[in-house]
C-alpha positions in Angstrom: -9.2 -70.4 34.3 -11.2 -68.3 31.8 -14.4 -67.1 33.7 -17.3 -66.7 30.8 -20.1 -65.5 33.3 -17.4 -62.7 34.9 -16.8 -61.5 31.4 -20.3 -61.5 30.1 -21.2 -60.0 33.4 -18.4 -57.1 32.7 -19.9 -56.6 29.0 -23.6 -56.1 30.2 -22.5 -53.9 32.9 -20.4 -51.6 30.5 -22.9 -51.8 27.5 -24.4 -48.1 28.7 -20.8 -46.8 29.3 -19.9 -47.9 25.9 -23.2 -47.0 24.0 -22.9 -43.4 25.9 -19.8 -42.8 24.3 -20.7 -44.2 20.9 -23.4 -42.3 21.0 -21.2 -39.0 22.2 -18.9 -39.8 19.2 -21.8 -39.9 16.8 -23.1 -36.8 18.2 -19.4 -35.3 18.1 -19.3 -36.4 14.1 -22.5 -34.8 13.6 -21.7 -31.8 15.1 -18.6 -31.4 13.2 -20.6 -32.0 10.0 -23.2 -29.4 10.9 -20.6 -26.8 12.2 -18.6 -27.4 8.8 -21.6 -26.4 6.7 -22.2 -23.2 9.1 -18.8 -22.5 8.9 -19.1 -22.3 4.8 -22.0 -20.4 4.9 -20.6 -17.9 7.1 -17.5 -17.5 4.8 -19.6 -17.6 1.9 -21.7 -14.4 3.6 -18.6 -12.9 4.3 -17.3 -13.2 0.8 -20.4 -11.9 -0.6 -20.1 -8.8 1.8 -16.6 -7.8 0.8 -17.3 -8.1 -2.8 -20.1 -5.9 -2.5 -17.8 -3.3 -0.7 -15.4 -4.0 -3.5 -12.7 -4.9 -1.4 -9.3 -6.0 -2.6 -9.4 -9.5 -4.1 -6.2 -10.3 -2.0 -7.6 -8.7 1.0 -10.9 -11.1 0.9 -8.9 -14.0 0.4 -6.8 -13.5 3.6 -9.8 -12.4 5.6 -11.6 -15.1 4.6 -8.8 -17.9 5.5 -8.3 -16.2 8.8 -11.9 -16.2 9.5 -12.6 -20.1 8.4 -9.5 -20.8 10.6 -10.8 -19.1 13.8 -14.0 -20.5 13.4 -12.6 -24.2 13.0 -10.8 -24.0 15.9 -13.5 -22.6 17.9 -15.4 -25.6 16.6 -12.9 -28.6 17.6 -12.6 -26.9 21.3 -16.5 -26.8 21.1 -16.3 -31.0 20.4 -13.8 -31.6 22.6 -15.4 -30.0 25.4 -18.5 -31.6 24.5 -17.0 -35.0 24.8 -16.0 -34.3 28.4 -12.3 -33.2 27.7 -10.8 -30.0 29.8 -10.5 -27.3 27.0 -8.3 -25.2 29.4 -5.1 -26.9 28.5 -5.8 -26.5 24.9 -6.8 -22.8 25.3 -3.9 -22.3 27.2 -2.0 -24.2 24.5 -3.4 -22.0 21.5 -2.4 -19.1 23.3 1.2 -20.3 23.9 1.6 -21.0 20.2 -0.3 -17.5 19.4 2.4 -15.5 21.7 5.3 -17.7 20.2 4.4 -17.2 16.8 3.8 -13.2 17.3 7.1 -13.0 18.9 9.1 -14.6 16.6 6.9 -13.1 13.6 6.5 -9.9 14.9 7.8 -8.1 11.8 5.8 -10.3 9.5 2.8 -9.7 11.4 3.4 -5.8 11.4 4.1 -6.0 7.3 0.9 -8.2 7.3 -1.4 -5.7 9.2 -0.1 -2.7 7.0 -0.8 -4.5 4.2 -4.1 -5.1 5.4 -4.7 -1.4 6.0 -3.0 -0.3 2.5 -5.6 -2.7 0.9 -8.5 -1.2 2.8 -7.5 2.3 2.9 -6.2 2.3 -1.1 -3.8 5.2 -0.7 -2.4 4.0 -3.9 -2.9 1.1 -6.3 -0.8 -0.9 -8.8 0.2 1.5 -11.6 0.5 4.5 -9.6 3.5 6.5 -9.7 4.5 7.2 -5.7 7.3 8.1 -3.5 7.0 5.9 -0.1 9.1 3.6 2.1 12.3 6.0 0.8 11.7 4.5 -3.0 9.9 6.6 -6.0 8.6 4.6 -8.7 5.7 2.7 -10.1 3.6 0.2 -8.3 4.2 -3.1 -9.9 2.6 -5.3 -6.7 0.7 -4.9 -3.3 0.8 -7.9 -1.5 0.0 -8.3 1.9 3.8 -8.5 3.2 5.7 -6.4 0.7 5.1 -4.0 -2.0 7.0 -4.0 -5.3 8.2 -0.8 -6.7 9.9 -0.5 -9.8 12.2 2.7 -9.8 12.6 5.6 -12.3 16.3 3.8 -13.2 14.5 0.5 -13.8 15.1 -1.2 -10.7 12.9 -3.6 -8.6 12.3 -2.5 -5.0 10.8 -5.1 -2.7 9.6 -2.7 0.2 8.3 -4.3 3.7 4.5 -2.8 3.7 4.9 -1.9 7.6 7.7 0.8 6.5 5.6 2.2 3.8 2.5 2.6 5.8 4.5 4.3 8.8 5.9 6.8 6.5 4.4 9.6 4.3 3.2 8.4 0.9 3.2 10.5 -1.8 1.2 9.5 -4.7 1.9 11.7 -8.0 -1.2 9.7 -9.9 -4.2 11.0 -8.0 -4.5 14.5 -9.2 -5.0 14.7 -13.0 -1.8 17.1 -13.3 1.4 17.5 -12.0 3.4 20.8 -11.9 6.9 20.9 -13.2 9.5 23.1 -11.4 12.2 25.0 -13.2 14.1 27.8 -12.8 15.7 30.5 -15.2 18.6 32.9 -14.2 18.3 36.1 -16.2 20.9 38.7 -16.4 20.6 41.8 -14.7 19.8 43.7 -18.3 17.2 41.8 -18.8 13.9 42.9 -19.0 12.0 40.3 -16.9 8.3 41.3 -18.0 9.4 40.6 -21.8 11.1 37.0 -20.6 8.0 36.3 -19.1 5.8 37.3 -21.7 7.8 35.3 -24.3 8.5 31.8 -22.1 4.6 31.8 -21.4 4.1 31.9 -25.0 6.7 29.3 -25.9 6.0 27.1 -22.7 2.2 26.8 -23.7 3.2 25.0 -27.4 5.2 22.2 -25.6 3.1 19.1 -26.3 1.1 17.8 -23.3 1.5 20.7 -21.2 -2.1 21.4 -19.6 -3.8 24.8 -20.4 -5.8 24.7 -17.1 -3.9 25.2 -14.7 -1.9 27.3 -17.1 1.8 27.7 -16.8 2.9 29.7 -14.2 6.1 32.2 -14.7 6.9 34.6 -12.4 10.1 36.3 -10.5 11.1 33.9 -7.9 13.8 35.8 -6.2 16.9 37.9 -7.0 20.6 37.0 -6.7 24.2 38.7 -7.8 23.6 37.5 -11.6 20.0 38.7 -12.0 16.5 37.9 -11.4 15.3 34.2 -11.0 12.5 33.1 -12.8 10.1 30.4 -11.9 9.0 28.0 -14.9 6.0 25.9 -13.7 3.9 24.2 -16.6 1.4 21.8 -15.4 1.2 18.1 -17.2 -0.4 14.6 -16.3 2.5 12.8 -14.7 2.7 10.2 -17.7 4.0 13.0 -19.4 6.1 14.7 -16.5 9.8 14.2 -18.1 9.0 15.0 -21.6 7.8 18.4 -20.2 10.7 18.5 -18.2 13.1 18.4 -20.5 11.2 20.1 -23.5 10.6 23.1 -21.1 14.5 23.2 -20.3 14.9 23.5 -24.1 12.7 26.6 -24.4 14.2 28.1 -21.6 17.6 27.7 -23.3 16.3 28.6 -26.8 13.9 31.6 -26.0 15.3 33.2 -22.5 17.9 35.2 -24.5 15.5 37.1 -27.0 13.9 39.0 -24.0 14.6 43.1 -24.3 18.1 43.5 -22.9 18.9 40.1 -22.2 22.5 39.3 -21.9 24.5 36.4 -20.2 24.1 36.2 -16.4 27.1 37.0 -14.6 28.1 37.5 -10.9 28.8 41.1 -10.1 31.0 42.6 -6.8 31.2 46.1 -5.8 34.9 46.2 -4.1 35.2 49.5 -2.2 38.6 50.4 -1.1 39.3 52.7 1.5 
């Protein structure tokens, strides 16, 4: 039969235990609420600090998300420990999960880390013309995992950030001017000094050729056909190919006007004994 006295006695005896558990649950909820407010304040402060230091907006978002996730995990572990649950197993579980994720996503994490460094160090930005990761072209997007580069033949290349960061990065846009390098083959009978004078005057007339530094035209070497001139005008990267092709036209049209100019030909002397 149902013994009301025993049930009543059991309830009365366990009231302190139940009350303690309820108080702990209420305290845990309060800790969660206060901890959430503190985490939000910390994240707001981190955002403000990163904004003041003008970090990239993409990097700001990822860093804030990572910091928020770590703080929330620590808050959960603190609440679980407060409730009397052994947190050692939770910590081991989190460590194991982190190891598994790191092993499975090793390349992705490498790209992520490299992307973070690229965003912080800023060796290039969107719109720059670069050579990196085996690709030369204009940067269209700099992400946390990959960088998108549009090459000169209008092909989009998506390159992992780790490949870019571990390779030499050549940024053609950083400096105000870029040097165009061309060669002009003269014949043996051509007056090289006169050719240099004529080409210097004509190259300086090409649109978008920089006056400072001035075009450099000098004798580079000699071969069997005659002297070889290096023709090196400077220009902004935006006008590189226009100056490149226009300089070739100037070489074709005006190098032959130098004194004694002839058709460059290879000469051999054969001595018979």
